[in-house]
LOBA-127014 format. One record per residue (C-alpha): x, y, z; residue in one letter; chain. Coordinates in steps of 0.1 Angstrom, whole numbers, plus 5000, padded with zeros to 4 digits. Each point is the difference from the previous one (the first is absolute). Last residue first. Layout:
N
px	py	pz	r	c
X	Y	Z	A	A
...
% end
This chain:
543
px	py	pz	r	c
5182	5302	4987	A	A
4962	4996	5010	S	A
4969	5006	4985	P	A
4970	5004	5023	A	A
4977	4972	5001	G	A
5013	4967	4986	T	A
4964	4985	4995	G	A
5012	4991	4962	T	A
4971	5016	4983	T	A
4996	5031	5024	A	A
5037	5006	5002	A	A
5002	4999	4961	V	A
4970	5020	4997	K	A
5015	5029	5024	V	A
5030	4997	4978	E	A
4981	5005	4967	D	A
4986	5033	5014	A	A
5033	5015	5006	M	A
5010	4991	4965	S	A
5035	4984	4989	V	A
4998	4973	5019	T	A
5025	4986	5030	T	A
5000	5032	5026	R	A
5033	5009	5009	L	A
5004	5000	5035	P	A
4996	5036	5016	V	A
5034	5019	5015	E	A
4996	5032	5016	K	A
5027	5025	4988	V	A
5016	5017	5029	F	A
5037	4987	4991	L	A
4991	5008	4963	V	A
5000	5039	5009	A	A
5031	5000	5018	L	A
5018	4982	4972	L	A
4989	5023	4976	A	A
5012	5029	5018	V	A
5030	4986	5003	A	A
5004	4994	4962	A	A
4993	5039	4997	F	A
5029	5007	5023	V	A
5020	4976	4977	A	A
4994	5019	4970	S	A
5013	5033	5015	I	A
5032	4980	5008	L	A
4999	4986	4963	F	A
4996	5039	4990	I	A
5031	5009	5016	H	A
5024	4971	4987	G	A
4996	5015	4967	T	A
5017	5031	5008	A	A
5033	4987	5004	D	A
5000	4981	4968	G	A
4986	5028	4978	Y	A
5026	5025	5015	A	A
5028	4974	4995	A	A
4990	4994	4960	R	A
4996	5041	4997	V	A
5036	5007	5017	I	A
5015	4971	4976	D	A
4982	5012	4971	A	A
5018	5037	5007	I	A
5035	4986	5002	P	A
4994	4982	4967	A	A
4988	5026	4981	P	A
4964	4998	4989	M	A
4989	4987	4969	D	A
4991	4960	5012	K	A
4981	5014	5028	L	A
4965	5003	4987	D	A
4980	5006	5029	L	A
4992	5035	4998	T	A
5008	5031	5017	G	A
5036	4993	5008	T	A
5012	5005	4964	G	A
4986	5038	4998	G	A
5034	5007	4982	G	A
4999	5035	5016	S	A
4995	4980	5035	Q	A
5026	4978	4993	A	A
5026	5028	4990	A	A
4992	5021	5029	A	A
5006	4973	5026	A	A
5032	4991	4986	A	A
5011	5036	5003	K	A
4983	5006	5034	P	A
5024	4970	5015	G	A
4997	4962	5000	L	A
4985	5001	5034	A	A
4972	5021	4992	A	A
4990	4978	4972	L	A
4994	4971	5026	G	A
4980	5024	5023	A	A
4976	5009	4971	T	A
5000	4963	4990	I	A
4988	4989	5031	N	A
4974	5029	5005	D	A
4982	4991	4967	R	A
5005	4964	5008	V	A
4982	5004	5031	G	A
4976	5024	4983	N	A
4991	4972	4974	A	A
4999	4972	5023	L	A
4973	5019	5024	V	A
4980	5006	4969	A	A
4999	4964	4986	G	A
4992	4991	5034	L	A
4971	5021	5001	V	A
4988	4992	4965	S	A
5008	4963	5002	V	A
4982	4998	5033	G	A
4974	5021	4990	I	A
4994	4975	4971	A	A
5008	4968	5019	G	A
4974	5010	5029	G	A
4972	5005	4973	L	A
5010	4968	4986	T	A
4994	4984	5032	R	A
4968	5018	5007	F	A
4987	4992	4965	F	A
5006	4963	5004	A	A
4982	4999	5032	I	A
4971	5016	4987	T	A
5003	4979	4967	A	A
4994	4968	5019	S	A
4970	5015	5018	A	A
4985	5016	4968	A	A
5005	4967	4979	G	A
4987	4977	5029	I	A
4968	5019	5008	N	A
4976	4972	4986	S	A
5025	4973	5012	V	A
4990	5009	5033	D	A
5026	5017	5024	V	A
5022	4991	5031	S	A
5022	4976	4984	N	A
5007	5023	4972	Q	A
5017	5024	5025	V	A
5024	4973	5015	A	A
5008	4989	4965	L	A
5010	5035	4989	V	A
5025	4998	5028	L	A
5011	4968	4989	N	A
5012	5011	4965	Q	A
5023	5026	5012	M	A
5012	4990	5032	M	A
5023	4967	4995	A	A
5017	5012	4968	G	A
5004	5031	5014	V	A
5019	4991	5029	G	A
5019	4972	4986	F	A
5011	5025	4972	G	A
5015	5026	5027	M	A
5018	4972	5018	L	A
5015	4989	4966	A	A
5009	5039	4991	M	A
5016	5002	5033	A	A
5022	4969	4993	V	A
5010	5013	4966	G	A
5007	5034	5011	I	A
5026	4985	5028	Q	A
5014	4976	4971	W	A
5006	5034	4979	M	A
5023	5014	5023	P	A
4991	5037	5009	T	A
5021	5023	4982	L	A
4976	5026	4983	H	A
4977	5000	5034	D	A
4978	4975	5016	I	A
4986	5000	5037	R	A
4965	5005	4990	G	A
5001	4968	4978	L	A
5003	4981	5034	G	A
4971	5019	5016	A	A
4981	4989	4969	T	A
5008	4967	5003	G	A
4994	4997	5038	A	A
4965	5017	4998	V	A
4989	4980	4971	L	A
5010	4970	5016	F	A
4980	5007	5030	V	A
4970	5009	4980	A	A
5002	4965	4982	G	A
5003	4981	5033	G	A
4967	5022	5013	I	A
4981	4990	4966	I	A
5010	4964	5003	I	A
4988	4998	5035	G	A
4967	5018	4988	K	A
4990	4976	4973	W	A
4983	4969	5016	R	A
4979	4975	4981	G	A
5027	4976	5008	T	A
5008	4981	4963	R	A
4988	5030	4980	S	A
5021	5025	5021	V	A
5033	4978	4997	V	A
4996	4995	4963	Q	A
4995	5037	4997	G	A
5033	5008	5021	G	A
5021	4974	4977	V	A
4988	5018	4970	T	A
5003	5035	5013	S	A
5032	4995	5020	S	A
5021	4982	4973	L	A
4992	5024	4971	L	A
5006	5030	5022	L	A
5032	4987	5012	A	A
5010	4994	4963	G	A
4990	5035	4991	M	A
5021	5016	5028	L	A
5029	4980	4995	P	A
4996	5001	4963	I	A
5005	5039	4997	T	A
5038	4997	4994	L	A
4993	4985	4967	L	A
4979	5029	4987	G	A
5027	5024	5010	A	A
5025	4976	4981	H	A
4978	5003	4968	T	A
4996	5039	5003	P	A
5036	5003	5005	S	A
5020	5006	5033	Y	A
5013	5036	5009	D	A
4995	4993	5037	R	A
4983	5035	5008	S	A
4983	5004	4965	I	A
4990	4964	4989	Q	A
4998	4983	5035	F	A
4982	5030	5013	Y	A
4975	5002	4975	Q	A
4990	4963	5001	T	A
4994	5006	5038	L	A
4978	5031	4996	F	A
4968	4986	4992	T	A
5005	4973	5026	T	A
4997	5024	5028	G	A
4970	5020	4991	G	A
4980	4972	4984	F	A
5007	4973	5027	M	A
5003	5024	5034	A	A
4973	5023	4991	V	A
4977	4974	4988	G	A
5006	4983	5030	V	A
4989	5028	5021	A	A
4967	5005	4980	A	A
4993	4962	5003	S	A
5005	5002	5039	A	A
4975	5029	5004	I	A
4976	4983	4978	V	A
5004	4966	5021	V	A
4994	5018	5031	L	A
4969	5016	4985	G	A
4987	4967	4986	T	A
5007	4981	5034	T	A
4982	5028	5020	M	A
4969	5001	4977	S	A
4988	5035	4995	K	A
5021	5000	4967	L	A
4974	4976	4985	L	A
4974	5029	5003	R	A
5022	5020	4977	I	A
4994	4978	4970	P	A
5023	5016	4977	I	A
4984	5005	4963	I	A
4966	5004	5017	P	A
4972	4980	4983	E	A
4965	5018	5019	A	A
5024	5029	5009	A	A
4991	5019	5031	R	A
5033	4987	5019	L	A
5021	5004	4972	E	A
4987	5036	4994	V	A
5007	5009	5036	V	A
5035	4986	5000	V	A
5008	5016	4967	T	A
4992	5034	5011	L	A
5022	4996	5033	V	A
5029	4989	4980	L	A
4994	5028	4972	A	A
5000	5025	5029	V	A
5029	4988	5019	V	A
5020	4996	4965	T	A
4992	5035	4990	G	A
5011	5012	5036	G	A
5034	4979	4993	L	A
5004	5018	4965	Y	A
4988	5035	5008	W	A
5022	5002	5035	V	A
5029	4987	4980	T	A
4995	5030	4977	Q	A
5000	5023	5028	A	A
5034	4989	5009	S	A
5019	4977	5022	W	A
5017	4975	4978	W	A
5010	5030	4977	P	A
4991	5004	4965	F	A
5009	4988	4966	D	A
5028	4975	5013	N	A
4997	4993	5036	G	A
4961	4992	4994	A	A
4994	4991	4965	F	A
4999	4961	5000	T	A
4988	4996	5038	V	A
4971	5024	4990	W	A
4992	4980	4969	L	A
4999	4966	5020	L	A
4977	5017	5027	P	A
4975	5013	4973	L	A
4998	4967	4981	S	A
4984	4978	5022	A	A
4972	5021	5013	T	A
4992	5014	4963	V	A
4998	4964	4983	G	A
4977	4987	5032	I	A
4979	5031	4994	L	A
4995	4991	4961	G	A
4992	4962	5010	A	A
4974	5011	5026	G	A
4982	5025	4975	L	A
4998	4971	4976	Y	A
4989	4975	5021	D	A
4984	4977	4972	I	A
4967	4986	5010	K	A
4998	4966	4982	P	A
4966	4980	5004	K	A
5008	4966	5012	R	A
5012	4968	4982	K	A
5024	4976	5019	A	A
5033	5000	4982	T	A
5008	4967	4982	T	A
5035	4984	4993	I	A
5014	4981	4972	H	A
5038	5006	4995	L	A
5017	4975	4977	T	A
4996	5010	4967	A	A
4995	5037	4999	Q	A
5026	5003	5024	L	A
5024	4978	4981	V	A
4994	5022	4971	F	A
5005	5033	5018	L	A
5034	4986	5015	A	A
5015	4991	4968	I	A
4991	5037	4989	V	A
5018	5013	5029	A	A
5031	4978	4998	L	A
5007	5012	4963	P	A
4996	5034	5016	I	A
5026	4995	5026	C	A
5031	5007	4981	V	A
4987	5036	4990	Y	A
5007	5019	5030	F	A
5033	4987	5009	T	A
5005	5002	4961	W	A
5004	5041	5002	R	A
5031	4993	5024	W	A
5022	4989	4973	G	A
5001	4974	4977	L	A
5039	4997	4994	S	A
5003	4983	5034	S	A
5007	5014	5035	D	A
4966	5017	5002	V	A
4983	4964	4987	I	A
5023	4981	5026	L	A
4992	5023	5030	G	A
4964	4998	4993	G	A
4999	4964	4997	L	A
5019	4996	5035	L	A
4976	5027	5015	P	A
4970	4981	4988	G	A
5010	4965	5007	S	A
4999	5007	5039	V	A
4969	5020	5001	T	A
4983	4977	4977	A	A
5008	4969	5020	V	A
4991	5018	5028	A	A
4966	5011	4988	M	A
4994	4962	4989	V	A
5010	4988	5034	A	A
4977	5023	5016	G	A
4972	4990	4979	M	A
5008	4964	5008	Y	A
5001	5007	5038	G	A
4964	5017	4995	A	A
4990	4969	4987	Y	A
5010	4983	5031	R	A
4986	5027	5022	G	A
4967	4996	4984	R	A
4994	4967	5014	Q	A
4986	5011	5031	R	A
4985	5034	4984	P	A
4978	4981	4976	A	A
5011	5003	4963	I	A
4983	5011	4969	M	A
4985	5033	5009	A	A
5031	5010	5021	G	A
5024	4988	4970	M	A
4978	5024	4979	I	A
5003	5030	5020	S	A
5035	4997	5011	Q	A
5010	4998	4962	T	A
4976	5025	4992	L	A
5014	5027	5022	A	A
5037	4997	4990	T	A
4992	4994	4965	L	A
4977	5031	4999	G	A
5026	5022	5019	G	A
5027	4987	4974	M	A
4980	5014	4971	G	A
4995	5034	5016	L	A
5039	5000	5008	G	A
5008	4994	4965	Q	A
4977	5029	4990	V	A
5017	5020	5024	V	A
5037	4990	4989	R	A
4990	5013	4967	C	A
4996	5033	5014	A	A
5034	4998	5019	I	A
5020	4990	4964	L	A
4982	5029	4985	F	A
5018	5026	5027	G	A
5034	4979	4998	V	A
5000	5007	4963	T	A
5004	4978	4967	Q	A
4975	4973	5010	S	A
4993	4974	4974	L	A
5005	4970	5026	G	A
4977	5018	5023	A	A
4973	4999	4974	A	A
5001	4961	4996	I	A
5001	4997	5039	S	A
4968	5024	5003	G	A
4982	4979	4975	A	A
5010	4967	5016	V	A
4988	5012	5035	F	A
4966	5009	4985	V	A
4998	4966	4981	L	A
5008	4982	5032	L	A
4970	5023	5020	S	A
4976	4989	4972	L	A
5008	4963	5005	Q	A
4994	5005	5037	V	A
4968	5016	4995	L	A
4987	4973	4973	L	A
5006	4972	5028	K	A
4985	5020	5029	K	A
4968	5004	4981	S	A
4985	5032	5017	F	A
4987	5011	5034	L	A
5022	4985	5026	D	A
5028	5003	4976	S	A
4994	5039	4994	L	A
5003	5004	5039	K	A
5035	4985	4996	G	A
5008	5022	4969	W	A
4993	5029	5020	I	A
5018	4990	5030	P	A
5032	4995	4979	T	A
4996	5032	4979	S	A
5013	5025	5022	V	A
5029	4979	5013	T	A
5011	4988	4966	T	A
5000	5035	4986	A	A
5020	5011	5029	L	A
5027	4972	4998	L	A
5005	5004	4961	S	A
5005	5039	5007	A	A
5023	4995	5031	T	A
5022	4976	4981	I	A
5007	5025	4973	V	A
4998	5026	5026	W	A
5028	4988	5015	T	A
5025	5002	4973	Y	A
4985	5035	4991	Q	A
5011	5013	5035	R	A
5035	4983	4994	Q	A
5004	5018	4968	T	A
4992	4989	4963	G	A
5024	5004	4969	R	A
4982	4976	4979	L	A
5029	4975	4998	D	A
5007	5003	5038	G	A
4963	5000	5008	I	A
4997	4965	4981	I	A
5034	4987	5013	T	A
4989	5006	5034	P	A
4967	4985	4995	L	A
5015	4967	4982	A	A
4997	4979	5034	T	A
4965	5013	5008	S	A
4987	4996	4964	V	A
5004	4966	5002	I	A
4983	4995	5032	T	A
4968	5018	4987	S	A
5000	4979	4965	S	A
5004	4968	5020	L	A
4972	5008	5024	M	A
4977	5008	4973	A	A
5006	4968	4981	T	A
4999	4978	5032	F	A
4967	5015	5010	L	A
4985	4989	4964	G	A
5016	4967	5005	A	A
4988	4996	5035	L	A
4965	5005	4987	L	A
5004	4979	4969	G	A
5010	4970	5023	T	A
4975	5008	5027	M	A
4970	4982	4986	A	A
5022	4967	4992	E	A
5013	5001	5037	L	A
4966	5003	5014	I	A
4982	4974	4978	Q	A
5032	4978	5009	R	A
4995	5007	5037	H	A
4963	4992	4998	S	A
4973	5030	5001	M	A
4974	5008	5026	E	A
4965	5007	4988	G	A
4983	5001	5037	T	A
4972	4976	4990	G	A
5024	4978	4985	A	A
5024	4999	5028	A	A
4970	4996	5022	T	A
4985	4971	4978	S	A
5034	4984	5002	A	A
5004	5004	5040	A	A
4963	4986	5005	A	A
5008	4972	4974	T	A
5030	4988	5019	T	A
4983	5004	5034	R	A
4973	4977	4989	A	A
5024	4977	4983	P	A
5018	4996	5033	A	A
4966	4997	5021	S	A
4988	4971	4984	A	A
5032	4977	5009	S	A
4997	5013	5036	V	A
4964	4991	5002	S	A
5006	4966	4984	T	A
5026	4993	5026	V	A
4983	5011	5027	S	A
4970	4978	4990	M	A
% end
């Protein structure tokens, strides 16, 4: 009697589990991998194009006779466009076809890349970088949104690790490929052209493999909120860029910029709270977990974008390495990022716990940025390599898992906006970080060069200033003594910006220490989690 009851109950539980899986629309591991193939191919293309440019940028700015200030804006323009567009793309993904939107964002990115390759002036290049940033914002938001719509949070860490691995490979191979292209007869313009075939392939793969539906609802686009978000994000970046050069830090212009930022921020909050379909769901930020994750994401963005942007410049200008060698020297950073994102994702999926991984990553990030804060133009390369590896471990462990922590607290219907909100603040932190650190670096370099020229004597200083050589990044035409001063100036000033990055990394560590960990749910939808609990009789989900 008991044997019969037991044997009958086993298929009953199996049938219940199968019907629950069917009811919740869960995808198998193979189906998810097939769907992610084109998605990750598109992300790889965009990431590769961006990292190729980072190594080639000193050569590009030198060839176009640009300045350190323009160098910073080539990076900042792309980050700003990505920052402003990310929440908009994310909200659109909750309203319209995610597949169509990700293909459109890839096309926008390719168009910007082609135009950038045709640039004859730094100004036009900056405009093209804005277009690239718009496409990158779409790819950033939509990749997270689509993964959130396909994969339950408990399993998402595993696939987020795959995404982190793709990003790391693109980040590692980009500088190497960029260096090879710049050092070859092709020239720097091909750093923009080389990804076009990959983008075309990614579009076809997306069409064939990505099959995802979006719940139909009447779209209400928050145009006013989108505009206010753009103004709020742009004003502080413009202030940091112009202050200290075009007008004093403490001046009437500063009051106008910062006052305008505060007004725009208040209006943004008011509009987003009242909007039927807000671009940034302000109500989500009322959660302690979400608020702390936002702070940590912004701080990580400062350390990640702001710090790494100037590493290849340090290697090429201060240490006189070729673009190819500069790319090779970033391998400790990117290799550590690849390892920590992949292993960390697997650990999160198997245990359902994520807070320990994030805290560990924050500790590594603080240690890495603090180590890089000690560099100058004579620091042994092995010390720089160790510090970069620590920084890579930190970024890899934190970047995707911070998004996962917020995704776990929202339903799939808002997954796009929630994911894009975290990406928005991370990229905003990066954009502000690049601007602030770029301004600090430019001022430090200027002061160091002035001191170095003064040591050479008045005649040498006058000759250097009349030649205008120290105002650009083109060192090849400078007299050897002047070039040595410029290289030392850049090397000694670079450590200061990493010390600032270390402060922000410490802020991220403090924020994640107070985050409350919630076990990851095992279904895509919150409603389906309740169905699973009711069907299996397990009650509340456990880790």
